[in-house]
N, C-alpha and C positions, 0 to 999 in steps of 0.2 A: 563483423568485427564488436566484441563485449562495449555497452554503454559505460563510465566511468556514473561514479557516485554522485560528484559536481553536475556533471551531464543531465544528472538520474532527477540530483537537484531541479535545478535549473530549469528544466520540463515540464514539472509538473508543479501544482497548485494545492488542487481539490484533488484528490487520489479515486476512484471510481473504486471498493470493497466488492465483486459483484461474488455470486451463489447460484452457479449454473447447469442446473442437472442436463440439458441437453446438446448435441454438439448444435441442432439442426439450428441453435440458436446464437451461434457463439458467430459467423460472419453478418445477418442484419445489427448485433446487437453494440460489435466493433467498427462496423458503419455509421451507428446510431452517436455514435463520442467520441468521434474522429470530431463527425460536420458539427458535433455542439463545439466543438475545438478544445478536447483534451487533447492530451498526447501522452502519459502513464494513469498508466491504472495497472487493479489488483485483482488475477481472479484468487482463492480460495480456494486448498482441495477437503473442499468439506461433500463434495457430492465424489461416485465412481468417474466422474465421465470426466473431470477436470484438467488429466494434462491434455488427453484429446479436441478438449476446449483450448485450451490454451493452443494447439497448434493451431485454430481452426484460425486461432482473430490476429493472429501474426500471418499470418496463410490471407486472411482476408482482408487487410488493415498492415503494411509491412513493416508503413513508416510510425507506427506505435511505437510506444515502450511493452508492452505489458509483463507482469509481475509474478508470482505466484507467494502464497502465502500462505498461511495454517501449517504455515513447516517446523515439524515436532523432530524430522530424524533425519541425519545424515542420509536412511538411505532414499527418504522425500526431496532429496535437497537435490540429490546426484538428481533424482530422474527428474527433475522439473528442468531440471539444468540442460541435459538431455532431451526436453522437447522442446527444447529458446526458448528455459524463458527467461526474460534479461537483468528481474536481479528476483530476491527475496524477503520472502517477510516471514516472522515468528512471531508467534504471542508470547513466546518466551523467551529465556534462553538456559536447554542443560550442557553438565557438564559434555557429555558429546556431538552437541550444538555449538559449541563454545571451543572444539580444536574442530569442529570439522568445517565451520563454514568463515575464518577468514583467509581461508588460504583456495573458500574455495574456483579464485576462478573470475565472479560477477558480483556485485555489490550487493549486502544483505541489512535490511533494518533490521535488527534485533527485538524482540517485546522485552522492554520494560513500566516496574509503578512503581518504584523506589530510589531515593537517589541513593541508597548502597548499587540496587543493581545496575543505578548506569554510572555510575564509578567502577563499576568490576566491569562492565560493558565493553567500556572505551579502555582499557588497562586492555582484554582480549584486542582491541586493533579492530572497531566497529569508528566511524565514523556518522554517523546515523541514527537514531533511536525510536522502535515505535511503544509509543507513551499510550500502555495501550492496561487494561481496556480503562478509554480514558476522563469519559464521562464519574467511572463510581469508584476511578483510581483517588480523585479529589480534582481532574477538570484545571481548570482559566485560574482560578486560586492557588494548586500548589505548583503550576509549571511557573508561573509568575514567581514561587517560594521557593524553585532552585532553580533560578538565573543568575542568583545572588549570590549563594557561593561553587555552585556548578555556569561561569559565565561560560567556557565552552565546548557545553556537548546543548546539543542539534537534536532536535524532538522531532516526529507525524507521526501524533495522536490521534488518536485514530478510538474510537469506539464509544455510538449517543451522543455521538455527536448532529446539529443538526443544522439543516442552512443555514438558520437563525446565524443559532454560537460557531459555526467554519469564522469570517473573518474580523472573530475576537479573538478568538485562538491563530489563525493567521496573521496581528497584530502584532503579537508578541514575539519583542530579541530573540528569540529563543525555539522558533517555531518554523520552521525551510515547509511545510505544505503541510495536508490534512487528509489523513480517513475519512470516505466519506459512505457508508451505506443506500443514504437516501434516492444515491443520482444514478442508480434500478438496480432499484427492490427486487430481490425476488419475483413478487406477486411479478411485476409492472413486468419483467423477463420473460415470466412465463405465459402472460396476459397478450407477447408481443407489444406492448403497447410502444412500443419505436420513437414515437414523436412525442409522446410526454419525456425518454429520455430523453430524448436527443436537445431539450426542452431548458430541463435541470444540467445537464451536459453546458450544456452556454452560460446558463446567472453559475454555477458552479465556478466557469471557469474564468469568468468578467468578478471573482472575487480576487486571483490572482493576478 
């Protein structure tokens, strides 16, 4: 049964943003993140193994809500859905994605970086938006300034957010969760440093 956007947001606090190149890393990574207390994770489509990794993570830890990010085309979106993705994340919103994603059947967090893009995304039918790249696009001050004119729009900022800054983002009234690549970096995953990843996950879970 598909997860709803409300269920996704309620389960998420800090969402690990993962780049994984080997399927063999999927199961121990999923187990480390779950053991640390996280329930929602985002796999990125930045490696050839991404779809197979997503399938393996869901098989290893069925209780996790696993999404696919870096979605840039309807074809990638459909392939991710077919692979069992629970939600989708895009770095931006192209016309073809605007046509396909609102009715794709699972929650979608499209990427936006400006007030105009946010307004267009909401008009297109999206409920929660990825503010990306968060730090480079204006960070905390920018999101604070958006709350005044756009109080009903909710964001998941992602991009260069550190564990030190994450609690400040989460404290904003228009932020429902944040994305964090520090929890399980590519180097940590390739080194099989599951203990550090579990500890980082536990720290991130405590921020929610």
